[in-house]
C-alpha positions, 0 to 999 in steps of 0.5 A, a space after each residue: 543477529 548471532 542467533 539468526 546465524 546460528 539457526 542458519 548454520 544448524 539448518 546447513 549442517 542438517 541438510 549436509 548430514 541428511 545428504 550423506 545419510 541419503 547416500 549411505 541409506 541408498 547403498 545399504 538398501 540397494 546392495 549387500 555383501 561384497 557389492 555393499 562393502 566395495 561401495 562403502 570402501 570408496 565413500 570417504 573419497 567420493 562423499 565429501 565433494 558430493 556433500 559440498 556440491 549439494 550444499 551449493 545447490 541447496 543454497 542456489 535453490 533458496 533452502 536457507 532463506 525460509 523459516 522451517 515454521 513457515 515451510 510450505 509447498 513452494 519450499 517443498 518444490 524447491 527441495 524437489 528441484 534441488 534434489 533433481 539437480 543432484 540426481 542428474 549430477 549423479 547420473 552423469 557422473 555414474 554413466 559418463 565420467 566415473 564408473 566406466 573409467 574408474 571401476 568398470 561398473 556403474 557405482 550407483 546404477 539406475 535403481 540406486 539413483 532413483 532410490 536416492 532421489 526419494 530418500 533425499 527428498 524425504 530427509 530434507 522435506 520431512 523434518 521441515 514439515 514435521 517442525 512446522 506441524 509441531 509449531 502449528 500444534 503448539 500455537 493451536 494449544 496456546 490459542 486454546 489456553 488463552 482467553 480467545 474470543 469465539 469468532 466467525 470468519 466471513 469471506 472466500 476461502 483464499 482470504 480466510 486461509 490467510 487469516 487462519 495462518 495469521 492466527 496460527 502464527 500469532 500475528 493475529 491474537 485473541 481470536 478463536 475461529 469457530 466457523 466460516 461463512 463463505 459466499 461460495 456454495 462449493 466451499 460450504 460443508 468443507 473445512 479450512 485448516 480445521 475450521 468448518 464452513 457453516 454456511 453462506 453469509 446470508 445464514 449469519 442469524 441461523 449460524 449464530 443462534 445454532 452456536 449459542 444453542 450448542 453452548 459456544 456463543 459467537 462474540 465477534 465477526 471478522 470480514 475479509 476483503 471479499 466479504 466487503 466487496 460491492 457485489 457481496 452486499 456488505 450493507 446487509 452484513 453490517 445491518 445483521 451484525 448491528 442487529 445481533 449486537 456483534 462487533 464486526 472487524 475487517 481485515 485491513 491487510 493480507 500481507 501488504 508491504 511484508 506484513 501479515 493479516 491485520 484487523 481494524 474496526 469497520 469504517 464506513 468509508 472502507 465500503 464507499 469506493 471502487 476496488 482499490 487501485 493496485 500499486 506496484 509494490 516491488 517497484 516502490 520497494 526498489 525505488 525507495 530502499 536506502 533513500 532519504 525522504 523529506 515530507 512537508 506537511 508530514 503531520 497531516 493525514 496524507 503527509 503522515 501516510 506518505 511517511 508510513 509508506 516510505 518507511 514500509 518500502 525501505 527508506 533509510 531516513 524520513 524527515 517530517 517537516 511540520 509547522 504544527 507542533 501537535 501535528 508533528 507529535 501526532 505523526 511521530 507517535 503513530 504506530 510504525 513510526 514511533 521510535 523508528 530509527 529512520 524517522 525524525 521531525 522538525 518544526 518549520 514553516 514553508 513560508 520561512 524561506 531561510 529556515 527551509 533552505 537550512 533544513 533541506 541543506 543539512 538533511 540532504 534529501 534524495 526526494 522531497 514530497 510537498 504535502 504542506 498546504 491550506 486546502 479548505 475552500 471556504 476559508 481560503 475564499 475568505 482569507 485569500 492572502 493566507 492561501 497565496 502565502 502558503 500555497 504559492 510562495 510556500 511552494 516556491 520556497 520548497 521548490 527552490 530549496 529542493 533545487 539548492 539541496 540537489 535532490 533527485 526529485 520534488 513531488 508537489 501535491 495539487 488538486 483536481 480543483 486546479 483545472 479551470 479553477 473557480 476557487 482560491 484553492 484551485 488557482 493557487 495550486 495551479 499557479 504552484 504547478 506552473 512554477 514547478 513546470 517552469 523550473 523543470 523545463 529544459 533540465 537534463 537527465 542528471 538534474 532535479 525533476 519537479 512534478 505534481 500529482 492531482 488528488 481528488 477528494 481523499 477519504 479520511 483526510 481532514 475536511 473530507 466530506 465523509 468524516 463530516 457526514 459520519 459526524 452528522 449521522 452519529 448526531 442523528 442528522 440532518 446530513 447537509 449537502 450544498 447541491 444534490 447534483 454535485 459530483 466528486 472523484 474519491 480516493 483513499 489515503 493509501 492510494 493518495 500516498 502511493 500515487 505520490 511515490 509512484 510519480 516520483 519513481 516514474 519521474 526519476 526512472 522512465 522520464 530520465 531515460 535517453 530519448 524519453 520525450 514521450 515519458 516526460 510527464 509534469 502531472 500525475 493523476 490516479 485513475 479514480 473511475 467514475 465520479 461519485 454523486 454526493 447525494 448518493 454518497 450521503 444516502 449510502 452512508 446513512 444506510 450503512 449506518 443502519 438508517 433510512 434516508 428521509 425517514 430516520 435521518 434527513 438529507 438537507 440541501 444548504 446551497 453552494 458555498 463560495 468557490 464550489 462547482 458541480 464537477 471537477 476536471 482532472 486535466 486541462 484541454 491543452 494538456 497532452 497526455 502521456 502513456 505511462 509505460 508499465 504503470 497501471 492505474 495512473 494517468 499523466 500529462 506533459 508540461 504546458 508552461 515554461 516561461 520563468 521570466 513571466 512567472 517571476 514578474 507575476 510573483 513580484 506583482 502577487 507579493 505587491 498585492 499581498 503587501 497592499 492587501 489588494 485582492 483585486 490586484 492578486 486576482 488580476 495576476 491569476 487571471 493573466 496566468 490562468 485565463 480560465 480563472 476569469 470565468 469563475 464568476 460565471 461558473 460559481 453563479 451557475 452553481 448557485 443558480 442550480 443550487 437554488 433551483 435544487 
């Protein structure tokens, strides 16, 4: 901290000295003889207040908020604006206030004021740009001395420049960029930050061979997001990289949440989706900064990402609540969370009502994100009672404990399988949604909000079809489908986490505004585009792995499993939609259930059904609460019939 204060003080002193020097040089260059002597005699009186005023102007234009090693055109623009203000101030003083009254002559004059503007911009901007160039030269020399890997960068110019800047600053290490492959014809033959554009992506084979012939063999490829977009045909790039035996990495971040460019190995699921839904980062930073967060099930794939995003957006404290000791250890050891002073963990089961109440009361959260659940459809069809204990009664405990802790909002994670449910997963999640809606109904703007988000299939989460297909492809097949015409909605883990945070921000902001009836949503869903046909997904994954479906790896239809259906639904027919003001990429619906007394009676009957191990009685309760569940036998039977026909 003291070092940073010293650096800022040094910059301030430099700028004030440069201001005084600019005025002095202006007089020396513009005047001589008696005219110069007269002006120099008055400088001790006029210069100190002008320099002090200049310091305030520089601060107002943010000249002390940017490190010199990252000086750029926006910083130079701020310098020009600040100097323009000072020049205008001199003009007003010289022509209106001071000179005609005090001296009878213009102390500066128009030519001198113009000369001052040029000198001041040079004295402020020149040292900054020179310092940046010095740092740039040293970083290039350090990279050259280090055992860096000769690399080809692939993508469009604006993405490539971010990566090159990260390499120069040291944020990305051990890469020695030897060339660039760009899909844009106008960029070919040019250089970017000293690195030549050697051709198009289709020229990869020839460029690698040419570099090897010149004694500079390429050992790594780095693809930017633009090189992996669907229109760039990333399958061809991956196939060529495999054929050449070159490792292919992707840029995972172009400055997301305050970080620089980051690299990671190519994952097949990175190439399967539509463009990622852009999130409003300033909104989430403003919403989460300084807040206390609890994440139930925080050791899971989705819960751990929520924890990471909450920390990245400025949460002051994040408590990971997890029933699995290995899962808790895993998330607390995750890069970015391990050792972070804001992150802590506790072993607790959401089924243990008393323990849950104590934990939340002691922690005093602002927001609770409820990700703990049992979610594997086949297991819950078999072990139906466990699903009710966790997904229904566990969610009841979380909701009640959140209210007791007086948190601002609870976001409960649900699923698209909750609409017209045909599985135990879907019906238990829908029942939990109804409980949240009943508690939220009629609450004032100062009380806890309770909302839910519905997920599609989350790529990379435990049990998702994509990791299963990847493992089957790695073993040489076959890849198994339950039905060739089954379609699903997909989203990334990061999209899932950001949807949860966005839902909480809307529930605690727009939905609390006076007269916000049209904005009071109960359920939020990401705009996931068109659903994906699972057979198409499997075949594309096989091709991305470098094989041909049906020839190298077989695709086998095994038949629908209990609780599965061909299509998922995002909203019920009777759910009125909400037009979310100012939030892109997210849909929402209003609540449709608010009868707390009826819910309490159903919960009592569910508890009795669990005690008697009576599934029929439990299903009867669900059928009364969610009439669509009574039609599940028809839906499952139709899926099975189509599966046999397929």
